[in-house]
C-alpha positions, -999 to +999 in steps of 0.1 A: +003-003-001+015+034-013+022+057+019+008+089+020-005+115+042+024+110+062+018+124+098+041+138+119+032+149+158+046+172+178+042+169+216+046+198+237+081+205+255+084+179+289+087+212+309+056+225+298+037+189+304+048+188+340+035+226+345-001+210+330-002+181+347+001+204+382-036+220+369-051+193+351-055+151+352-048+131+319-073+113+302-073+087+272-094+075+245-091+056+208-091+090+194-063+111+185-048+132+212-063+168+212-045+181+243-043+222+244-016+231+221-008+193+207-006+193+170-003+176+140+009+183+099-004+165+070+010+159+034-026+156+017-028+139-018-029+172-038+010+176-021-003+201+006+014+203+040-020+212+059-013+217+103-039+208+120-041+230+151-064+205+170-090+177+170-116+193+142-151+196+161-166+217+129-161+197+098-172+209+060-170+181+034-165+196-004-171+163-018-195+135-018-169+107-012-155+127+016-187+133+031-193+093+031-159+086+045-165+111+075-197+094+086-188+053+081-156+067+103-180+081+133-175+118+125-204+127+111-220+144+143-189+169+132-199+178+098-217+208+096-214+216+062-214+197+028-214+203-006-247+201-027-241+166-042-239+151-010-267+124-004-255+094+017-261+089+044-293+100+047-290+125+078-270+148+050-302+162+035-305+184+072-270+192+067-263+230+053-252+233+018-219+253+004-222+250-034-223+222-057-186+204-063-168+220-086-186+255-075-179+258-036-194+287-023-161+300+002-184+325+020-206+301+026-177+274+036-161+308+059-200+317+076-198+275+092-170+285+114-148+250+102-118+242+119-113+217+095-122+215+055-115+183+038-123+188-002-112+164-032-094+173-064-123+177-085-127+206-064-104+228-082-069+237-064-077+276-071-111+265-047-091+248-020-065+273-017-092+300-014-102+285+019-065+276+032-056+313+025-082+324+051-065+303+075-088+275+076-068+243+072-079+219+044-072+185+035-073+176-001-076+138-014-074+129-049-073+082-046-067+066-074-066+033-066-083+011-041-053+011-017-053+047-019-093+046-011-082+032+019-053+051+029-080+083+022-099+068+050-072+063+070-057+093+071-094+114+074-093+087+106-058+102+120-070+142+116-110+136+130-097+119+161-111+086+148-082+060+137-097+029+151-128+037+136-111+039+107-085+011+107-116-014+119-132+001+086-104-006+060-100-039+078-133-049+071-132-033+033-096-055+030-113-083+038-143-083+016-114-069-013-097-099-013-132-125-010-136-111-048-100-114-056-099-151-050-133-161-062-123-144-093-097-167-099-118-196-100-127-179-131-125-203-163-125-168-185-117-136-184-146-119-208-135-086-227-155-058-204-166-020-216-170+006-187-193+030-195-194+067-177-208+085-204-224+084-236-223+110-261-192+110-262-185+077-253-164+081-217-143+048-204-122+045-174-091+037-183-055+027-172-050+046-132-085+045-126-099+022-099-123+014-119-103-002-142-086-019-113-121-032-102-127-055-133-095-062-134-097-077-098-135-091-104-121-111-133-126-090-162-103-075-189-107-037-195-109-029-229-103+003-224-066-002-203-047+008-226-064+044-229-051+069-198-073+075-174-110+090-183-107+087-221-135+089-251-133+057-270-145+060-307-177+040-313-153+022-340-127+009-314-161-002-293-172-023-320-134-034-333-130-049-298-163-062-293-172-061-258-188-096-239-200-076-211-211-039-208-211-017-171-231+013-175-236+044-148-266+058-136-262+092-141-231+116-138-217+100-110-217+125-085-255+125-072-272+134-109-299+109-112-306+104-148-326+076-160-300+050-170-298+069-197-262+055-209-278+026-208-310+031-232-280+041-255-260+013-258-293-008-267-309+017-290-279+022-310-279+006-342-240+002-348-238-020-316-265-043-323-241-073-330-216-066-303-215-097-284-227-082-248-259-068-267-264-101-284-261-119-257-281-098-226-253-086-209-257-046-207-258-034-169-266-008-152-251+003-120-255+030-094-227+058-102-234+070-068-215+036-055-191+030-078-180+066-087-178+076-053-140+067-040-150+062-006-163+032+015-195+020-007-164+010-031-164-021-021-203-029-030-189-018-063-166-043-065-188-073-054-217-063-079-193-059-109-177-092-099-216-106-103-220-092-137-181-102-150-191-137-136-223-147-123-216-184-126-192-180-098-220-161-078-245-188-082-267-197-047-251-162-032-274-142-016-279-112-039 
């Protein structure tokens, strides 16, 4: 696992600790030390050095994946603001909104008086730096693999003081990932898989994306593995490579629920009529909120992708 978010903790000088011990009692818990004056430094995914002065009590999330992580590790009760796309868990609906994912309102963020903001690469470095320049600690995430998603969860566990919960969660996720890895090894054939993020133009997930990694772990061969990141694939290339399985996402992946428009396009496009996946009825839809958010529910997506690619290995399992 790639080491990231390297954390350095600086304790008070021993003389100060001794002085404090004269006027207060010590205590311990499963959370990050929050003694007055204690602090930590974090190097985030954007290469920024961020100082966290104390255990955060008012957190603003700028991305739906971040929101899901914070709630999953037990820091949800300290979240005072989220982006408009955040829709899970359900209680997020009652939290103050600070703008859309790509158009965050700095003014609304500041009005909430946060002591920690957590954003993502998609928010834009300008937005993150603008908030940071106001003296508010901002941690930016940009996970591109399953291991990096686990790292992101553990990092937020560190900076929120919920290390134990984060470790427990990531360990559970690892078990589920390994279960799919072991199951897919039993496959006699690795079918060609096309993962459609959007249809017009046809965007797919290529090399260096966690979607590409999930297809591989689930026992498939990604038709776009030779393309960088999220790339456009021409209809001619799709026809030439003839996918055996096509997986489409519902909506845009950030909470926009459009009625399976990419799925319907694949089935209605006359030039795709002879594709193996179309002829054999192996065109599927996956919830983009689960599959495109680098957070705790990504393992749900992995397991569903495995069922799409190798249903023969899932017979007898509860769906």
